[in-house]
C-alpha positions in Angstrom: 0.0 0.0 0.0 1.4 3.4 -1.0 1.1 6.0 1.7 0.7 9.8 1.5 3.4 10.2 4.0 5.9 8.3 1.9 5.2 10.5 -1.1 5.3 13.7 1.0 8.8 12.7 2.3 10.1 12.0 -1.2 9.1 15.4 -2.5 9.6 17.7 0.6 13.2 18.7 -0.1 12.5 19.5 -3.8 9.4 21.6 -2.8 11.4 23.7 -0.4 14.3 24.2 -2.8 11.9 25.4 -5.5 9.7 27.6 -3.3 6.7 25.3 -3.9 4.3 23.9 -1.4 2.1 20.8 -1.2 -1.6 21.2 -1.6 -2.8 17.6 -1.6 -1.9 14.0 -2.3 -4.7 11.7 -3.3 -4.3 8.0 -3.7 -7.2 5.9 -4.9 -7.8 2.2 -4.1 -6.3 1.4 -7.6 -3.1 3.3 -6.7 -3.9 6.3 -9.0 -1.8 9.0 -7.3 -2.5 12.7 -7.8 0.0 15.2 -6.3 -1.2 18.8 -6.3 1.4 21.6 -5.8 1.3 25.4 -5.6 3.7 28.3 -5.5 3.6 31.9 -4.4 4.3 32.9 -8.0 3.9 30.1 -10.5 4.3 26.4 -11.1 5.8 25.4 -14.5 5.8 22.2 -16.3 9.4 21.5 -15.3 8.4 21.4 -11.7 5.7 18.8 -12.4 8.1 16.7 -14.5 10.8 16.9 -11.8 8.4 15.8 -9.0 7.1 13.0 -11.2 10.6 11.7 -11.6 11.3 11.9 -7.9 8.1 10.0 -7.0 8.7 7.4 -9.7 12.3 6.9 -8.5 11.2 6.6 -4.9 8.5 4.0 -5.4 9.0 0.4 -6.5 6.7 -0.6 -9.4 7.7 -4.3 -8.8 6.0 -4.1 -5.4 3.0 -2.0 -6.4 1.8 -0.8 -9.7 0.6 2.8 -9.8 -0.3 5.7 -12.1 1.0 9.2 -11.2 -0.2 12.7 -12.0 1.6 15.8 -10.7 -0.4 19.0 -11.2 -0.6 22.6 -10.0 -3.7 23.8 -8.2 -6.0 25.3 -10.8 -7.9 28.6 -10.4 -11.2 26.6 -10.3 -10.0 24.4 -7.4 -11.1 25.3 -3.8 -8.4 26.1 -1.4 -7.2 23.1 0.7 -4.3 24.6 2.7 -3.6 27.8 4.6 -0.9 29.0 2.3 -3.4 29.2 -0.6 -5.4 31.7 1.5 -2.2 33.7 2.2 -1.4 33.8 -1.5 -4.7 35.4 -2.3 -4.8 38.1 0.4 -5.8 41.3 -1.3 -7.6 39.6 -4.2 -11.2 38.6 -4.9 -12.3 35.2 -3.9 -15.6 33.3 -4.2 -16.9 31.9 -0.9 -19.6 29.2 -0.5 -20.8 28.9 3.1 -22.1 25.6 4.5 -25.5 27.3 5.0 -25.7 27.6 1.2 -25.0 31.3 0.5 -22.4 32.2 -2.1 -20.7 35.5 -2.6 -17.6 37.3 -3.9 -15.4 39.3 -1.5 -11.9 40.7 -1.2 -9.7 38.5 1.1 -8.2 40.8 3.8 -6.7 38.4 6.2 -6.3 34.6 6.7 -5.8 32.9 10.0 -5.7 29.1 10.7 -9.3 29.1 12.0 -10.9 32.1 10.3 -10.7 34.6 7.4 -11.6 38.2 7.1 -13.2 39.6 4.0 -14.6 42.8 2.6 -17.7 42.6 0.5 -20.4 44.9 -1.0 -23.9 44.6 0.3 -27.0 46.5 -0.6 -28.4 48.4 2.4 -31.7 50.3 2.5 -31.1 53.4 4.5 -33.9 55.3 6.2 -35.4 58.0 4.1 -33.9 56.8 0.9 -35.9 55.2 -1.9 -33.2 52.9 -3.2 -30.8 50.6 -1.5 -27.2 51.7 -1.6 -24.0 49.7 -2.0 -22.0 49.5 1.2 -18.7 47.7 1.9 -18.5 45.7 5.1 -15.8 43.7 6.7 -16.7 40.3 8.0 -15.0 37.4 9.6 -15.9 33.8 8.9 -14.8 30.7 10.7 -13.2 28.2 8.3 -15.4 25.5 9.8 -18.5 27.4 8.4 -17.1 27.6 4.9 -17.7 24.8 2.4 -15.3 26.2 -0.2 -13.2 29.2 -1.1 -11.5 29.7 -4.5 -10.1 32.5 -6.6 -12.7 34.6 -8.3 -12.1 34.8 -12.1 -13.2 38.0 -13.8 -13.8 38.1 -17.5 -13.8 41.7 -18.8 
């Protein structure tokens, strides 16, 4: 049985040398391995190829057959680790709460248990006929969030 810890140990040195970080390792019952990595700047194809060679060289195909995919975290993928939140501070993110509401907000701060965002809400002020847009800062516990991912704007 191939273990996540084994793969993590194999690639840790390379990740730190290349200023990359591990987002996730998934291993199916059929030994289909998917390693997802991220960087503060960018991940290039060379990084994925290098990591693939490291994992292939560290596992024994004679003992267990496996397939391997090394990929970077895509813009459509929800955040899985704290460093992804840190990378997107100051940028727009899309948040889906476990209660079901979904909204876009600017990520202001990210802790290990909560995040702080700024978002626009429509407020009906007394004496006004129409609601006005108001920016509010809110804090959400990560346990109350189903997913957070980068917000992609098409102009």
